C-alpha positions as CSV (number, residue, x, y, z in Angstrom):
1,X,187.0,17.9,50.5
2,X,189.1,14.6,50.7
3,X,190.2,12.1,48.4
4,X,192.0,9.8,50.9
5,X,193.1,11.0,54.2
6,X,195.0,14.4,53.6
7,X,192.6,17.3,52.9
8,X,192.6,18.7,49.4
9,X,192.9,22.4,48.4
10,X,192.2,24.4,45.4
11,X,194.5,24.0,42.4
12,X,195.5,20.7,43.8
13,X,196.1,18.3,40.8
14,X,196.7,15.1,42.4
15,X,195.8,13.3,45.7
16,X,199.0,13.5,48.0
17,X,198.1,10.2,49.4
18,X,197.7,7.9,46.4
19,X,198.7,10.1,43.6
20,X,195.5,9.9,41.5
21,X,194.3,12.5,39.4
22,X,191.8,14.9,40.8
23,X,188.9,15.1,38.5
24,X,186.6,17.5,40.3
25,X,188.7,20.1,41.8
26,X,187.6,22.6,44.5
27,X,186.4,25.9,43.3
28,X,185.6,29.3,45.1
29,X,182.1,30.5,45.1
30,X,181.9,34.1,46.1
31,X,178.9,35.8,47.7
32,X,177.6,37.1,44.3
33,X,177.6,33.4,43.0
34,X,176.5,31.8,46.4
35,X,173.5,34.2,46.7
36,X,172.6,35.1,42.9
37,X,169.8,37.4,43.8
38,X,171.9,39.2,46.5
39,X,171.5,42.6,44.8
40,X,168.1,42.2,43.1
41,X,166.0,44.1,45.7
42,X,168.8,46.7,46.4
43,X,169.2,47.5,42.7
44,X,165.5,49.1,43.0
45,X,166.9,51.8,45.1
46,X,170.7,51.8,44.2
47,X,170.8,50.8,40.4
48,X,174.4,50.9,40.5
49,X,175.1,48.8,43.5
50,X,177.9,46.3,43.1
51,X,179.6,43.6,45.3
52,X,183.0,42.2,45.6
53,X,184.7,39.4,47.5
54,X,188.5,39.0,47.7
55,X,191.5,38.4,49.8
56,X,193.8,41.2,50.9
57,X,197.2,41.1,49.1
58,X,198.5,44.5,50.4
59,X,197.8,47.1,53.1
60,X,199.0,50.6,53.4
61,X,198.3,52.9,56.2
62,X,197.9,56.7,55.5
63,X,196.4,59.9,56.7
64,X,194.1,62.7,55.2
65,X,193.8,66.2,56.6
66,X,191.5,69.0,56.4
67,X,192.6,72.5,57.3
68,X,190.6,75.7,58.0
69,X,191.5,79.3,58.9
70,X,189.6,82.2,60.5
71,X,188.2,82.7,63.8
72,X,187.5,79.2,64.3
73,X,190.2,77.3,62.6
74,X,190.6,73.4,62.3
75,X,193.3,71.0,61.8
76,X,191.8,67.5,61.2
77,X,193.6,64.3,60.6
78,X,192.0,61.0,59.7
79,X,193.5,57.4,59.3
80,X,192.8,55.0,56.5
81,X,194.0,51.6,55.1
82,X,194.5,51.6,51.4
83,X,193.7,47.8,50.6
84,X,194.8,45.8,47.4
85,X,192.5,42.9,46.9
86,X,192.4,40.2,44.4
87,X,189.8,37.4,43.8
88,X,189.5,33.8,42.0
89,X,189.0,35.6,38.7
90,X,192.1,37.6,39.1
91,X,190.2,41.0,39.4
92,X,192.4,43.1,41.3
93,X,190.6,45.9,43.4
94,X,192.0,49.0,45.5
95,X,190.0,50.9,47.9
96,X,190.2,52.9,51.2
97,X,188.6,52.0,54.5
98,X,188.7,54.0,57.7
99,X,191.4,52.6,60.1
100,X,189.5,54.1,63.1
101,X,186.8,51.4,63.6
102,X,188.1,48.6,66.2
103,X,187.3,45.9,63.5
104,X,189.7,47.4,61.0
105,X,192.7,47.7,63.3
106,X,193.6,43.8,62.6
107,X,193.1,44.0,59.0
108,X,196.0,42.0,57.4
109,X,197.2,40.3,54.2
110,X,195.0,37.0,53.5
111,X,191.7,38.4,55.1
112,X,188.7,37.5,53.2
113,X,186.6,40.5,52.8
114,X,183.3,41.2,50.9
115,X,182.6,44.9,49.9
116,X,179.0,46.3,49.3
117,X,178.9,49.5,47.4
118,X,175.2,50.5,46.9
119,X,176.7,53.9,45.4
120,X,180.0,55.5,44.7
121,X,181.6,57.1,48.0
122,X,184.7,59.2,47.6
123,X,186.9,61.0,50.3
124,X,187.5,64.8,49.6
125,X,190.1,65.7,52.0
126,X,193.7,65.9,50.8
127,X,196.5,63.5,51.6
128,X,198.6,64.4,54.7
129,X,201.8,63.2,53.2
130,X,202.5,63.7,49.5
131,X,204.5,60.6,49.3
132,X,201.3,58.6,49.7
133,X,200.3,59.5,46.2
134,X,202.5,57.0,44.7
135,X,200.4,54.3,46.4
136,X,197.0,55.9,47.0
137,X,195.9,56.4,43.5
138,X,192.3,57.3,43.8
139,X,189.7,58.6,46.4
140,X,187.3,55.8,46.4
141,X,186.3,54.5,49.8
142,X,184.2,51.5,51.1
143,X,180.9,52.0,52.5
144,X,179.7,48.3,53.5
145,X,182.6,46.0,54.6
146,X,181.9,42.3,55.8
147,X,185.0,40.2,57.4
148,X,184.8,36.5,56.8
149,X,187.0,35.3,59.6
150,X,187.4,32.0,61.2
151,X,186.6,33.9,64.6
152,X,183.5,35.0,63.3
153,X,181.8,37.4,60.9
154,X,182.1,41.1,61.2
155,X,180.5,44.1,59.5
156,X,181.0,47.8,59.3
157,X,178.5,50.2,57.5
158,X,179.6,53.8,57.2
159,X,177.0,56.6,58.3
160,X,177.0,57.8,54.6
161,X,173.3,56.4,54.1
162,X,171.8,57.5,57.5
163,X,168.7,59.2,57.0
164,X,168.0,62.7,58.4
165,X,164.9,63.3,60.0
166,X,162.7,66.5,59.5
167,X,160.4,68.8,61.6
168,X,156.8,69.3,59.8
169,X,156.4,72.3,62.2
170,X,159.7,73.8,61.0
171,X,158.7,73.1,57.5
172,X,155.4,75.0,58.1
173,X,157.2,78.0,59.8
174,X,159.6,78.4,57.1
175,X,157.0,78.3,54.3
176,X,154.9,80.8,56.4
177,X,158.0,83.1,56.4
178,X,158.6,82.8,52.7
179,X,155.0,83.6,52.0
180,X,155.0,86.6,54.1
181,X,158.2,87.8,52.2
182,X,156.1,87.5,48.9
183,X,152.9,89.0,49.9
184,X,153.7,92.0,52.3
185,X,155.5,94.3,49.7
186,X,152.4,94.5,47.6
187,X,150.5,95.5,50.9
188,X,153.1,98.2,51.7
189,X,153.0,99.4,47.8
190,X,149.3,99.9,48.3
191,X,148.6,97.3,45.5
192,X,146.0,95.5,47.7
193,X,144.6,95.5,51.3
194,X,146.1,93.9,54.5
195,X,143.2,91.3,54.1
196,X,144.1,90.3,50.6
197,X,147.8,90.3,51.8
198,X,146.8,87.9,54.5
199,X,144.8,85.6,52.3
200,X,147.8,85.2,49.9
201,X,150.0,84.4,52.7
202,X,147.7,81.8,54.0
203,X,147.1,80.4,50.5
204,X,151.0,80.1,49.7
205,X,151.6,78.7,53.3
206,X,148.9,75.9,53.0
207,X,149.7,74.9,49.3
208,X,153.7,75.2,50.0
209,X,153.6,73.3,53.3
210,X,151.5,70.6,51.8
211,X,154.0,70.0,48.8
212,X,157.0,70.4,50.9
213,X,156.0,68.0,53.6
214,X,154.8,65.6,51.1
215,X,158.2,65.8,49.1
216,X,160.3,65.4,52.4
217,X,158.0,62.7,53.5
218,X,158.4,60.7,50.3
219,X,162.2,61.4,50.3
220,X,162.5,60.3,53.9
221,X,160.6,57.1,53.1
222,X,162.5,56.4,50.1
223,X,165.9,56.9,52.0
224,X,164.7,54.9,55.0
225,X,163.5,52.1,52.6
226,X,166.9,52.2,51.0
227,X,168.9,52.1,54.3
228,X,166.8,49.1,55.4
229,X,167.4,47.2,52.3
230,X,171.2,48.1,52.7
231,X,171.1,46.6,56.2
232,X,169.1,43.6,54.9
233,X,171.7,42.9,52.2
234,X,174.7,43.3,54.6
235,X,172.9,40.7,57.0
236,X,172.6,38.3,54.1
237,X,176.2,38.6,53.3
238,X,177.1,38.1,57.1
239,X,175.2,34.7,56.8
240,X,177.8,33.4,54.3
241,X,181.1,32.2,55.9
242,X,184.6,31.8,54.3
243,X,184.3,27.8,54.5
244,X,180.9,27.9,52.6
245,X,182.5,29.9,49.8
246,X,185.6,27.7,49.6
247,X,188.2,30.4,50.9
248,X,189.4,28.3,53.6
249,X,190.8,25.9,50.9
250,X,192.5,28.5,49.1
251,X,195.9,27.4,49.7
252,X,198.0,25.6,52.4
253,X,200.0,27.3,55.2
254,X,203.8,26.7,54.5
255,X,205.4,25.0,57.5
256,X,209.1,25.1,58.1
257,X,209.6,21.4,57.8
258,X,207.8,21.3,54.4
259,X,210.2,19.9,51.6
260,X,210.5,20.5,48.1
261,X,209.2,18.2,45.4
262,X,212.0,16.1,43.9
263,X,210.3,16.5,40.2
264,X,208.8,20.2,40.1
265,X,210.4,21.7,43.3
266,X,207.0,22.8,44.4
267,X,206.8,23.0,48.1
268,X,204.9,20.2,49.7
269,X,204.1,18.8,53.2
270,X,206.8,16.6,54.4
271,X,204.4,13.7,55.0
272,X,202.9,13.7,51.5
273,X,203.7,10.6,49.4
274,X,202.9,12.3,46.3
275,X,203.2,15.8,44.8
276,X,200.0,17.5,45.0
277,X,201.1,19.6,41.9
278,X,202.7,17.2,39.6
279,X,201.9,13.8,41.0
280,X,205.4,12.6,41.3
281,X,206.0,9.9,44.1
282,X,208.1,11.5,46.9
283,X,209.3,8.1,48.7
284,X,213.0,7.6,48.1
285,X,213.5,3.8,47.1
286,X,216.7,1.9,46.7
287,X,217.5,0.5,43.2
288,X,217.5,-3.1,42.7
289,X,220.8,-4.7,43.5
290,X,222.6,-7.5,41.4
291,X,222.8,-10.7,43.2
292,X,226.2,-10.9,45.0
293,X,228.4,-14.2,45.0
294,X,230.0,-14.7,48.2
295,X,232.9,-17.0,49.1
296,X,230.4,-19.5,50.2
297,X,228.9,-20.1,46.8
298,X,230.4,-22.7,44.4
299,X,231.8,-21.4,41.2
300,X,230.8,-23.7,38.4
301,X,230.6,-23.4,34.6
302,X,232.8,-22.5,31.8
303,X,235.8,-20.0,32.2
304,X,233.8,-17.2,30.8
305,X,231.1,-17.8,33.4
306,X,233.6,-18.2,36.1
307,X,235.2,-14.7,35.0
308,X,231.9,-13.1,35.1
309,X,230.9,-14.5,38.5
310,X,234.5,-13.6,39.9
311,X,233.8,-9.8,38.8
312,X,230.5,-9.8,40.7
313,X,232.0,-11.4,43.9
314,X,232.0,-9.3,47.0
315,X,231.2,-9.1,50.6
316,X,227.8,-8.0,51.7
317,X,229.3,-5.6,54.4
318,X,231.3,-3.4,51.8
319,X,228.5,-2.7,49.2
320,X,226.9,0.9,49.3
321,X,223.2,0.7,47.9
322,X,222.4,3.0,45.1
323,X,219.4,5.3,45.6
324,X,217.5,7.6,43.2
325,X,217.9,10.6,45.5
326,X,219.6,11.7,48.6
327,X,218.2,10.4,51.8
328,X,218.5,14.3,52.9
329,X,215.6,16.4,51.6
330,X,215.9,20.1,51.7
331,X,213.1,21.6,53.9
332,X,211.8,25.1,53.8
333,X,213.9,25.9,56.8
334,X,217.1,24.8,55.2
335,X,216.1,26.9,52.1
336,X,215.6,29.8,54.2
337,X,218.8,29.7,56.0
338,X,220.5,29.0,52.6
339,X,218.9,32.1,50.9
340,X,219.3,34.5,54.0
341,X,223.0,33.6,54.8
342,X,224.4,36.1,52.2
343,X,222.3,39.1,53.4
344,X,223.0,38.9,57.1
345,X,226.3,40.0,58.7
346,X,228.5,42.3,61.0
347,X,231.0,44.6,60.2
348,X,232.8,47.3,62.0
349,X,235.2,50.1,61.1
350,X,237.4,52.0,63.5
351,X,238.6,55.7,62.9
352,X,239.4,58.9,64.5
353,X,237.4,62.0,64.5
354,X,239.9,64.8,64.0
355,X,239.9,68.0,66.2
356,X,242.1,71.1,65.6
357,X,242.9,72.2,69.1
358,X,242.1,68.9,71.2
359,X,243.1,65.4,71.1
360,X,241.5,63.1,68.2
361,X,238.3,61.3,69.3
362,X,238.7,57.5,68.5
363,X,235.3,55.8,67.7
364,X,234.2,52.7,65.9
365,X,231.1,52.3,63.9
366,X,229.6,48.9,63.7
367,X,226.9,47.8,61.2
368,X,224.7,44.7,61.1
369,X,221.9,43.3,59.0
370,X,219.4,40.7,59.6
371,X,216.4,39.3,57.9
372,X,213.0,38.6,59.5
373,X,209.4,37.4,58.4
374,X,206.5,39.0,59.7
375,X,204.2,36.4,61.4
376,X,201.7,38.7,63.2
377,X,200.7,42.3,63.2
378,X,198.9,44.2,66.1
379,X,198.1,47.5,65.6
380,X,195.5,50.2,67.0
381,X,194.5,53.6,65.9
382,X,194.4,56.2,68.7
383,X,192.3,59.2,68.0
384,X,192.3,62.6,70.0
385,X,190.1,65.4,69.4
386,X,190.7,68.8,71.2
387,X,189.3,72.3,71.0
388,X,191.1,75.2,72.5
389,X,189.4,78.4,73.0
390,X,190.9,81.8,73.3
391,X,189.5,85.0,74.4
392,X,191.1,88.5,74.1
393,X,189.9,91.8,75.4
394,X,190.5,95.2,73.8
395,X,190.0,98.5,75.6
396,X,189.7,101.7,73.6
397,X,190.0,105.0,75.4
398,X,188.3,108.3,74.5
399,X,190.1,111.5,75.6
400,X,188.9,115.0,75.7
401,X,191.2,117.9,74.5
402,X,192.9,118.1,77.9
403,X,194.0,114.4,77.6
404,X,191.6,113.2,80.3
405,X,189.8,109.9,79.7
406,X,186.0,110.8,78.9
407,X,184.8,107.0,78.3
408,X,186.3,103.7,77.5
409,X,184.9,101.1,75.2
410,X,185.7,97.2,75.7
411,X,185.6,94.7,72.8
412,X,186.0,91.0,73.8
413,X,186.8,88.4,71.0
414,X,186.6,84.7,71.2
415,X,188.4,82.3,69.0
416,X,189.0,78.7,68.8
417,X,191.2,76.0,67.1
418,X,190.2,72.3,67.0
419,X,192.7,69.8,66.6
420,X,192.1,66.5,65.7
421,X,194.9,63.7,65.5
422,X,194.9,60.0,64.5
423,X,197.9,57.8,64.9
424,X,198.8,54.3,64.4
425,X,200.7,52.3,66.9
426,X,201.5,48.6,67.6
427,X,204.1,46.0,67.2
428,X,205.1,43.3,64.9
429,X,205.8,39.6,65.7
430,X,208.6,38.5,63.6
431,X,210.6,35.2,63.0
432,X,214.4,35.0,62.4
433,X,215.8,32.4,59.6
434,X,216.7,30.2,62.5
435,X,213.1,30.1,63.7
436,X,213.2,32.4,66.9
437,X,210.0,34.3,67.2
438,X,210.4,37.8,68.7
439,X,208.2,40.9,69.3
440,X,209.5,43.8,67.5
441,X,208.6,47.6,68.3
442,X,208.5,48.8,64.8
443,X,208.3,52.4,63.7
444,X,205.0,53.9,62.1
445,X,206.4,53.9,58.9
446,X,207.2,50.3,59.1
447,X,203.8,49.3,60.5
448,X,202.0,51.2,57.9
449,X,203.3,49.1,55.1
450,X,204.3,45.5,56.5
451,X,202.0,42.7,56.2
452,X,201.9,39.2,57.6
453,X,204.3,37.0,55.5
454,X,206.5,39.9,54.3
455,X,210.3,39.4,54.4
456,X,212.0,42.5,55.8
457,X,215.7,43.4,55.6
458,X,216.5,45.5,58.9
459,X,219.9,47.4,58.7
460,X,221.3,49.1,61.7
461,X,224.5,50.9,63.0
462,X,226.0,51.7,66.3
463,X,228.7,54.3,66.9
464,X,230.7,53.8,69.9
465,X,233.1,56.4,71.5
466,X,234.7,57.2,74.8
467,X,231.8,59.1,76.1
468,X,228.9,58.0,73.9
469,X,227.1,55.0,72.3
470,X,224.4,55.7,69.8
471,X,222.1,53.3,67.7
472,X,220.6,54.0,64.3
473,X,218.2,52.2,62.0
474,X,219.6,52.7,58.8
475,X,216.7,51.2,56.8
476,X,214.0,48.9,56.8
477,X,213.6,47.2,53.3
478,X,210.3,45.3,52.8
479,X,211.5,42.7,50.3
480,X,208.1,41.4,49.4
481,X,207.1,44.9,48.3
482,X,210.2,46.3,47.2
483,X,209.7,49.3,49.6
484,X,212.7,51.1,51.3
485,X,212.3,53.2,54.5
486,X,215.3,55.2,55.6
487,X,214.5,56.9,58.9
488,X,218.1,57.8,60.0
489,X,221.8,57.2,59.6
490,X,225.0,57.3,61.3
491,X,226.2,59.5,58.5
492,X,224.4,62.3,60.2
493,X,226.6,62.3,63.3
494,X,229.2,64.8,63.9
495,X,231.4,66.0,66.8
496,X,232.8,69.2,67.8
497,X,235.4,69.5,70.7
498,X,234.3,71.7,73.5
499,X,238.0,72.5,73.8
500,X,238.4,73.7,70.5
501,X,235.2,76.0,70.8
502,X,236.5,77.4,74.0
503,X,239.8,78.0,72.5
504,X,238.5,79.8,69.4
505,X,236.2,82.1,71.5
506,X,239.1,82.9,73.7
507,X,241.1,84.1,70.6
508,X,238.0,86.3,69.6
509,X,238.0,87.7,73.2
510,X,241.6,88.5,73.1
511,X,241.2,90.1,69.7
512,X,238.7,92.4,70.7
513,X,240.3,93.4,73.9
514,X,243.5,94.0,71.9
515,X,241.6,96.2,69.4
516,X,239.8,98.0,72.1
517,X,242.8,98.7,74.3
518,X,245.5,99.0,71.3
519,X,246.9,102.1,72.5
520,X,247.5,101.1,75.9
521,X,248.9,97.9,74.7
522,X,251.4,99.7,72.4
523,X,252.4,102.1,75.1
524,X,253.2,99.4,77.5
525,X,255.0,97.5,74.9
526,X,257.2,100.3,74.1
527,X,258.7,100.0,77.5
528,X,260.3,96.8,76.5
529,X,260.6,97.1,72.6
530,X,262.9,100.0,71.0
531,X,260.9,102.7,69.7
532,X,262.3,102.5,66.1
533,X,260.8,98.7,65.7
534,X,257.3,99.9,67.0
535,X,257.3,102.7,64.5
536,X,258.3,100.4,61.7
537,X,255.6,98.0,62.6
538,X,253.1,100.7,62.8
539,X,254.1,102.2,59.5
540,X,254.0,99.0,57.7
541,X,250.4,98.5,59.1
542,X,249.6,101.9,57.8
543,X,250.9,100.9,54.3
544,X,248.8,98.2,54.0
545,X,245.6,100.3,54.7
546,X,244.5,99.0,57.9
547,X,243.9,101.1,61.0
548,X,246.2,100.2,63.6
549,X,243.7,99.2,66.2
550,X,242.1,96.9,63.9
551,X,245.2,94.7,63.4
552,X,244.1,92.0,66.1
553,X,240.7,91.8,64.5
554,X,242.2,91.3,61.0
555,X,244.8,88.8,62.5
556,X,241.8,86.7,64.1
557,X,239.9,86.6,60.7
558,X,242.9,85.3,59.0
559,X,243.0,82.8,62.0
560,X,239.4,82.0,61.9
561,X,239.3,81.4,58.0
562,X,242.2,78.9,58.4
563,X,240.3,77.2,61.1
564,X,237.1,76.9,58.8
565,X,239.1,75.4,56.1
566,X,240.9,72.9,58.3
567,X,237.5,72.0,60.1
568,X,236.0,71.4,56.6
569,X,238.9,68.8,55.7
570,X,238.4,67.1,59.0
571,X,234.6,67.0,58.3
572,X,235.2,65.4,54.8
573,X,237.5,62.8,56.6
574,X,234.7,62.0,59.0
575,X,232.2,61.7,56.2
576,X,234.5,59.3,54.3
577,X,235.1,57.0,57.2
578,X,231.4,56.9,57.8
579,X,230.8,56.0,54.0
580,X,233.3,53.3,54.4
581,X,231.7,51.9,57.5
582,X,228.2,51.9,55.7
583,X,229.6,50.4,52.5
584,X,229.1,46.7,53.5
585,X,225.6,47.3,54.8
586,X,224.7,49.2,51.3
587,X,226.2,46.5,49.4
588,X,223.9,43.8,51.3
589,X,220.9,46.2,50.6
590,X,221.8,46.4,46.9
591,X,222.1,42.8,46.4
592,X,218.8,42.1,48.1
593,X,217.2,44.5,46.0
594,X,218.5,42.9,42.9
595,X,217.7,39.2,44.1
596,X,214.4,39.8,46.1
597,X,212.5,37.5,43.6
598,X,214.0,34.4,45.5
599,X,212.4,35.4,48.5
600,X,208.9,35.4,46.8
601,X,209.3,31.6,46.4
602,X,210.0,30.9,50.0
């Protein structure tokens, strides 16, 4: 729909070209209103059938798991998207859809989806990660999904309504077996003859088979008709595009050169002459200037008039026009740079990691923070399903009273384990505040929660030493969703000197050797130390209550306790420096969490 030249969108109050009030505003017509009888036929088979059309606001990827033990054990993982949607009436809907279908790999924020739910459908397997319970609040899942995309319509129908065929011959045989179980006991008990037993069996078989086959046939035909109607309804939904419903005019895409309205500060296209929200003119005009009297003009009139004219006299070259607003309008890019500047930065902190028996290790921790906006998301789900079979044979020998083997028995057992995995992988395309677009290989935890349009604060650290350089992703903070992910941290780093370890081990070996060969060492020392001094030392040790040969180990124990206490003190020193190095980064994170609302308006 157009009023002048520029296209109009839903919720536009004024024409951006002429500023006229829009009387007949655009509206959205969902599938249920576009085709009012869409569910009439389906409700004859599924009275509780419902339909919902809306746009995706949030996505969250999660897994469910099923485990079973025994001889044939299983560990099965399945992947799902938990979607949060909204519609033109403000009715929010949350539902799970399988992420293992190729059509659902690219589900993203803003997608227009119609859900057809003939009946309730629920997932029974438990959540693989207990932290997902905060987001995945129920087990309801979608059965019929239709994507309304500019590239074309797509639909997915789960096999929940597939009809299972049956065999009439198999039904007849099972009925015959059941009839025989009823009639034969009477024959063996001699209540009646074999002919009567045969007659009873035949009668039950015929009557039972006819009843069961008719019942199964009716059920098969009913379920087949239901499935056919579901598919027909899905086909009718596929015939409705997003443009027919009006979702393509749901809102403008924000551009970096958009400007803010000088009246209501609403973001508008820079080429608009009027704000489509409040109707305020956007052109900047000069205020009318008073007429100037130059030197060439003739001054006439009385003294009062001459005085006034002299007060207004000026040269045209030294007059600055007065305008209603500055010629420089703040664009969306300017606003983004202004908002993001205080949350980005680089800091470094140098310190020494102390060692007891080696030279201290100098290192530097550098931290940096940056903000990006997700512009595209390409993800896929890989599924692997393997079954490993294990076979074991047990041999049992039977011996006579003389110990000779009489015979042997072999027992072979076979067991299996089925392992099914489902993993999300992919990459994000992000844009920096300066407008640089780059591909970001994101971790699964970030891929599972980030949506197109989300603002992400990235915090990282780097530890540099003489022999190592280590990088850490301190956090990913999804500003738009207020979701913090902390996969690792430089605070986990520690270093123990190999020289110190070697020295302590050598002291332990020396203490053990001295304890083992204590007498030999004492006798050897007596050649150089007077006997009375040796006897007094041994007597002092005896008075303490320690065996003389355990003196070296006792001394090593005291030494080792001292080393542990000193090592703990040095470790606290390292942790303190790590905390000081991370303090600026944590401060930016805390500030961003407090002021995140400003990003929702960009």
